C-alpha positions in Angstrom: 0.0 0.0 0.0 1.5 3.5 -1.0 1.6 6.5 1.2 -1.9 7.6 1.7 -3.6 11.0 2.5 -5.4 11.8 5.7 -9.0 12.6 4.9 -9.4 16.3 4.2 -5.8 17.0 5.4 -2.1 16.6 4.5 -0.5 13.6 3.1 0.7 11.2 5.8 4.4 11.8 5.1 3.8 15.6 5.5 1.9 15.1 8.8 4.6 13.0 10.1 7.2 15.6 9.3 5.2 18.5 10.8 4.7 16.5 14.0 8.3 15.6 14.3 9.4 19.2 13.7 6.8 20.3 16.3 8.1 17.8 18.9 11.8 18.8 18.1 11.1 22.5 18.6 9.2 21.8 21.7 12.0 19.7 23.1 14.4 22.6 22.3 12.6 25.3 24.3 15.2 26.9 26.4 14.4 27.1 30.1 14.3 30.5 31.6 17.3 31.7 33.7 15.3 31.2 36.8 14.4 27.7 35.7 18.0 26.9 35.0 19.0 28.0 38.5 16.3 25.8 40.1 17.3 22.9 38.0 21.0 23.2 38.9 20.1 24.1 42.6 22.7 27.0 42.4 22.6 30.8 42.4 25.8 32.2 41.1 26.7 35.7 42.5 29.5 38.0 41.3 30.9 40.2 44.0 34.0 42.0 45.2 35.9 41.2 48.2 35.5 44.4 50.3 34.3 45.4 53.9 30.8 46.3 52.6 30.2 43.6 50.2 31.8 40.1 50.9 34.5 38.9 53.2 35.4 36.2 55.7 34.8 36.8 59.2 36.3 34.2 61.6 36.4 31.7 58.6 32.8 32.3 57.8 31.4 34.4 54.8 29.9 37.7 55.8 29.2 41.2 54.4 26.1 43.1 53.6 25.8 42.0 50.0 26.5 38.5 50.9 23.7 38.4 53.5 21.3 39.9 51.2 22.2 37.4 48.5 22.1 34.4 50.9 18.5 35.3 51.9 17.5 35.7 48.2 18.9 32.2 47.5 17.1 30.8 50.5 13.9 32.3 49.3 14.6 30.6 45.8 15.3 27.3 47.6 18.8 27.0 46.1 22.4 27.2 47.2 24.5 30.3 46.8 27.8 30.3 45.0 30.1 33.3 45.4 32.8 34.5 42.9 34.7 37.5 43.9 36.0 39.7 41.0 39.1 41.9 41.5 37.7 45.1 39.9 34.3 46.7 39.1 35.3 47.0 35.4 36.0 43.3 35.2 32.9 42.4 37.2 30.7 44.3 34.7 32.5 42.7 31.7 32.1 39.2 33.3 28.4 39.8 33.9 27.9 40.8 30.2 30.1 38.0 28.8 30.3 35.2 31.3 33.5 33.3 31.2 32.3 30.5 33.4 30.7 27.1 32.5 27.7 28.1 34.5 25.9 31.3 33.2 26.4 34.3 35.4 23.1 35.3 36.9 23.6 38.6 38.8 26.2 41.0 40.5 25.9 42.1 44.0 28.9 44.3 44.7 27.7 47.7 46.1 27.2 48.9 42.5 25.9 52.5 42.0 23.3 53.1 39.4 25.0 55.3 36.8 24.0 56.3 33.3 27.0 54.6 31.8 26.3 51.3 33.6 22.6 51.4 32.6 23.7 51.2 29.0 25.4 47.8 29.8 23.4 46.1 32.5 19.8 46.0 33.9 19.5 47.1 37.7 17.3 45.9 40.5 15.3 48.3 42.6 17.9 50.2 44.8 18.3 49.0 48.3 20.5 51.8 49.7 21.2 55.4 49.2 24.8 56.6 49.8 26.9 59.8 49.5 30.3 60.0 47.9 32.7 61.6 50.3 35.8 63.5 49.1 38.3 62.7 51.7 41.5 64.6 52.5 44.5 64.4 54.8 43.7 66.6 57.9 47.2 68.2 57.8 46.1 70.0 54.5 43.6 72.9 54.2 40.0 71.6 54.0 38.7 72.0 50.4 35.1 73.0 49.8 35.0 72.1 46.1 36.9 70.4 43.4 38.6 73.7 42.3 40.2 73.9 45.6 42.1 70.6 45.3 45.5 72.4 45.1 47.6 70.6 47.6 48.3 67.3 45.9 46.9 64.5 43.9 43.3 63.1 43.9 43.4 59.3 43.3 40.4 57.1 42.7 39.6 53.6 41.6 39.7 52.9 38.0 36.7 51.7 36.1 34.3 52.5 39.0 31.6 55.2 39.6 34.1 57.4 41.4 36.0 57.8 38.2 32.8 58.4 36.3 31.8 61.2 38.6 35.2 62.9 38.6 35.2 63.0 34.8 31.7 64.6 34.8 32.5 67.1 37.4 35.9 68.6 36.1 34.8 69.8 32.7 35.7 73.4 33.5 38.9 72.8 35.4 41.7 70.1 35.7 42.8 69.3 39.1 45.7 66.9 39.4 44.0 63.5 39.5 44.5 60.0 38.4 42.7 56.5 38.7 44.3 53.2 39.5 43.4 49.6 38.7 45.7 48.3 41.4 44.3 50.2 44.4 40.8 49.9 46.1 39.1 52.4 48.4 40.6 50.9 51.5 44.2 51.2 50.0 43.4 54.8 48.9 42.2 55.7 52.3 45.4 54.3 54.0 47.5 56.4 51.5 45.5 59.5 52.4 45.9 58.6 56.1 49.8 58.2 55.6 50.1 61.3 53.5 51.0 59.5 50.4 48.2 61.2 48.5 46.1 64.2 49.3 42.6 63.1 48.4 40.4 60.2 47.3 36.6 59.5 47.1 34.9 57.0 49.3 31.3 55.7 49.5 29.6 56.8 52.6 28.8 53.2 53.8 32.4 52.1 53.6 33.6 55.3 55.3 31.1 54.8 58.1 32.4 51.3 58.9 36.1 52.1 58.6 36.9 55.7 59.3 38.0 54.9 62.8 41.0 53.1 61.4 42.3 56.3 59.6 42.6 59.1 62.1 44.3 61.5 59.8 41.6 61.2 57.1 38.7 63.6 57.0 35.6 64.3 55.0 35.9 67.6 52.9 32.5 67.6 51.1 30.1 65.3 49.4 29.7 65.0 45.7 26.2 66.0 44.7 23.8 64.3 44.2 24.1 61.1 46.1 23.8 57.7 44.5 21.8 54.5 44.9 23.1 50.9 45.1 21.4 48.0 43.4 22.0 44.6 42.0 22.9 44.3 38.3 21.6 41.7 35.7 22.6 40.9 32.1 20.2 42.8 29.7 18.0 40.7 27.6 14.5 39.4 27.1 14.8 36.8 29.8 14.0 38.8 33.0 12.8 35.9 35.1 15.6 36.2 37.7 15.4 40.0 37.8 11.7 40.0 38.3 12.2 37.5 41.3 14.7 40.0 42.7 12.3 43.0 42.3 9.6 40.9 44.4 12.3 40.0 46.9 13.4 43.6 47.5 9.8 44.7 47.8 9.1 42.0 50.4 12.2 42.7 52.6 11.5 46.5 52.5 7.9 45.8 53.6 8.7 43.3 56.4 11.6 45.0 57.9 14.4 42.5 56.9 16.3 45.2 54.9 16.2 47.6 57.8 17.4 44.7 60.1 20.4 44.0 57.9 21.2 47.8 57.7 21.2 47.8 61.5 23.3 44.8 61.8 26.1 46.2 59.6 25.8 49.9 60.0 23.7 50.6 63.1 26.6 51.0 65.5 29.1 52.9 63.3 28.5 56.6 64.4 29.1 56.2 68.1 32.8 57.0 68.6 34.6 60.2 67.7 38.3 60.5 66.8 39.3 61.2 70.4 37.4 58.2 71.8 39.0 55.9 69.3 42.5 57.3 70.0 42.0 56.7 73.7 40.7 53.2 73.2 43.6 52.3 70.9 46.1 53.5 73.4 44.5 51.4 76.1 44.6 48.3 73.8 48.3 48.5 74.1 48.7 49.8 77.7 45.9 48.1 79.6 44.3 45.2 77.8 47.5 43.0 77.8 47.2 42.9 81.6 43.7 41.3 81.6 43.6 39.6 78.2 44.3 36.1 79.6 41.5 36.7 82.2 39.0 37.6 79.6 39.9 34.6 77.5 39.6 32.2 80.5 36.3 33.6 81.7 34.8 33.7 78.2 35.8 30.1 77.6 34.3 29.0 80.8 30.9 30.7 80.0 31.0 30.0 76.3 31.3 33.7 75.4 33.5 35.6 72.9 36.4 37.0 74.8 36.6 40.0 72.6 33.0 40.8 73.3 33.6 40.4 77.1 36.7 42.7 76.9 34.6 45.3 75.1 32.2 45.3 77.9 35.0 45.7 80.3 36.2 48.8 78.5 32.8 50.3 78.4 32.3 49.7 82.0 35.6 50.9 83.4 38.2 51.6 80.6 39.8 48.4 82.0 40.5 50.0 85.4 40.0 47.5 88.2 39.5 50.2 90.9 37.0 52.2 89.0 33.8 53.3 90.7 30.6 55.3 89.9 28.8 57.9 92.1 26.1 55.2 92.7 28.5 52.7 94.2 29.1 50.4 91.2 32.7 49.2 91.5 35.5 47.4 89.8 36.6 46.4 86.2 33.1 45.1 85.2 31.4 47.7 87.4 29.3 45.2 89.4 26.6 46.4 91.9 26.8 44.9 95.5 23.6 42.7 94.9 25.0 41.5 91.6 28.5 40.7 93.0 27.0 38.9 95.9 24.8 36.8 93.6 27.8 36.0 91.5 30.0 35.1 94.5 32.3 38.0 94.1 33.8 39.0 97.5 36.0 41.7 96.3 34.8 43.7 93.3 38.3 45.4 93.0 39.9 42.0 92.3 40.1 41.9 88.5 39.9 38.0 88.5 36.7 38.0 90.6 35.3 41.0 88.7 35.8 39.5 85.2 34.7 36.1 86.3 31.7 37.6 88.0 30.8 39.9 85.0 31.1 37.0 82.6 29.0 34.6 84.8 26.4 37.4 85.1 26.3 38.2 81.3 26.0 34.5 80.5 23.1 34.1 82.8 21.3 37.1 81.3 21.9 35.8 77.9 20.4 32.4 78.8 17.3 34.1 80.0 16.8 36.1 76.8 13.8 34.5 75.0 14.8 31.7 72.6 12.7 33.4 69.9 15.5 36.1 69.7 18.2 34.9 67.3 21.8 36.1 67.0 23.1 38.6 66.7 20.1 40.3 68.3 20.2 38.0 71.2 23.7 39.3 72.2 22.6 43.0 71.7 19.5 42.4 73.9 21.7 40.8 76.6 24.0 43.7 76.6 21.0 46.1 77.0 19.8 44.0 79.9 23.2 43.9 81.4 23.1 47.8 81.4 19.5 48.6 82.2 18.1 45.4 83.6 16.2 42.6 82.1 12.8 43.9 83.3 13.2 47.2 81.6 14.3 45.5 78.5 11.1 43.4 78.6 9.1 46.6 79.0 10.8 48.0 76.0 9.9 44.8 73.9 6.2 45.1 74.9 6.2 48.7 73.9 7.8 47.7 70.6 5.2 45.1 69.8 2.4 47.6 70.7 3.7 50.1 68.3 3.9 47.5 65.5 7.6 46.7 65.7 9.2 43.2 66.1 10.1 42.7 69.8 12.8 40.1 68.7 14.9 42.5 66.7 17.2 45.0 68.2 16.7 47.5 65.4 13.2 47.9 66.5 13.7 47.6 70.3 16.4 50.2 70.4 14.0 52.7 68.9 11.6 52.2 71.9 13.9 51.9 74.9 14.2 55.7 75.1 10.4 55.8 75.6 10.9 54.2 79.1 12.0 57.8 80.2 8.6 59.2 79.0 5.7 59.1 81.4 3.2 58.6 78.7 4.9 55.2 78.2 6.5 54.0 81.4 3.4 54.6 83.4 1.9 51.6 81.9 4.9 49.3 82.1 5.7 46.7 84.8 9.0 48.1 85.9 8.4 51.9 85.4 10.9 54.6 84.6 14.3 53.9 83.2 17.0 56.1 81.4 16.2 54.3 78.0 18.8 56.2 76.0 21.6 54.7 78.0 21.3 51.0 77.1 21.1 52.1 73.4 24.3 54.1 73.6 25.9 51.4 75.7 25.2 48.6 73.2 26.4 50.8 70.2 29.7 51.7 72.0 30.4 48.1 72.8 29.7 47.0 69.3 32.2 49.5 68.1 34.8 48.4 70.7 34.2 44.9 69.7 34.9 45.7 66.1 38.2 47.4 67.0 39.3 44.5 69.1 38.6 42.0 66.4 40.4 44.2 63.9 43.6 44.4 66.0 43.7 40.8 67.0 45.1 38.2 64.7 43.9 34.6 64.6 47.5 33.3 65.3 47.6 34.8 68.8 47.6 32.0 71.2 46.9 32.4 75.0 50.4 31.1 75.8 51.8 34.1 73.9 49.8 36.7 75.7 51.2 39.0 78.2 51.0 38.2 81.8 47.9 39.3 83.8 48.3 41.7 86.6 46.4 40.6 89.7 46.2 42.6 92.8 44.3 40.3 95.3 45.3 42.3 98.3 43.5 45.5 97.5 40.3 46.1 99.4 37.4 48.3 98.3 37.8 50.5 101.3 41.5 51.2 100.7 41.0 52.7 97.2 40.1 56.2 96.4 40.0 56.9 92.6 38.2 59.5 90.4 34.6 58.4 89.8 33.2 57.2 86.6 29.9 58.7 85.4 26.9 56.3 85.2 26.9 57.1 81.5 30.2 55.3 81.0 29.5 52.3 83.1 26.3 50.3 83.7 23.2 52.2 84.7 22.0 49.2 86.8 23.5 45.7 86.1 20.8 43.9 88.0 18.1 41.4 87.2 14.7 42.9 87.7 
């Protein structure tokens, strides 16, 4: 029998050919970028290894951009893979023309939305507004504008938004300036601090977290207008991943997750001035070596971070074992008499007893913080309770919830702690009035001291290499007379309400 014809239709051979072609084309439909990510169970992120984007903190990845991307990957139900690129220019080029086996999906690297970049890549909604600081060495005259940069050279990163802005702002004059593909913002800040160059430009978020390390660098002026940071995606018809990111940013802005991350990385960066930092750095060399081993031992015994415990000790007494406040709080960890008795401390002026008692007390407070509060908020809440009392902290958490905030997040609770000083609010609380501003400043300062200690300590330092501890067991409280500390420096009331 020959090849027939379907009734009222194509010949059989033509029908078979059309069907086969249809099946072939259907099988060749390319999955969307989002579908590829879900099939491979992997989200690839391009970034840079900088303090504000991605770095390793105690052998664990960290950084604002990393945490954002990790939460995005979790929401997609896939693993996050990170690839650090050395320069912004290379990062943009890699995003456009991926050189990896797995297609590059997006870049999260503190990228400013600029007209030049918008021609090359697509951006997510912005998640942060920043300023661009022109920074100078404080030994030079402070310039008020670009035409006053007459004392030396301005150097910026090559291929980044700083270079774009400089080129757009110097059309009418030519200050001495250059760009470098070998130096990043932190390198340039160090060179300004050392006097090797006169000026550079720094993003305000990077400046906020690092200015304390560069005491000779100062802000001269801000470039106007400010800029917005966003994630970047390859341009094209496939916007499936970009659309998911848009929904992600809308959600985290709505539910407070974005504000929480901002507080975690930047909420404590404006508490210390240059004088406070210089004083602290001197005491790191002069006083901390006497007590470092005691802090390490006490922290290990109570499963605490010794650097955090040392930061508490500095906030309380500036590491002075004979310190006292006008209200009778005494010793290196500034324990009240009831707290000292509860912690089996017989002599508050004995640094061994004081540090051990303070560590035991802080560990006890931390254990009593509700389990629903996760780290790092759990630590910040415990520090606030160490300062103002656990009862007042709970009052603030109740107020936070009443006002629509999250009582398990420090970023929300710290906004409401000051209300404990207002009759309108404290009259309906269980524990009444408290100087609620103090625990907020207290926690912020300790977080800053903690950052500084972590920065100066190296992982290679072993307890056996540390300086010997000074211990003065024979000193009695009654025998000491020393200038008083204010209650604002030490704890307002380290007691359990």
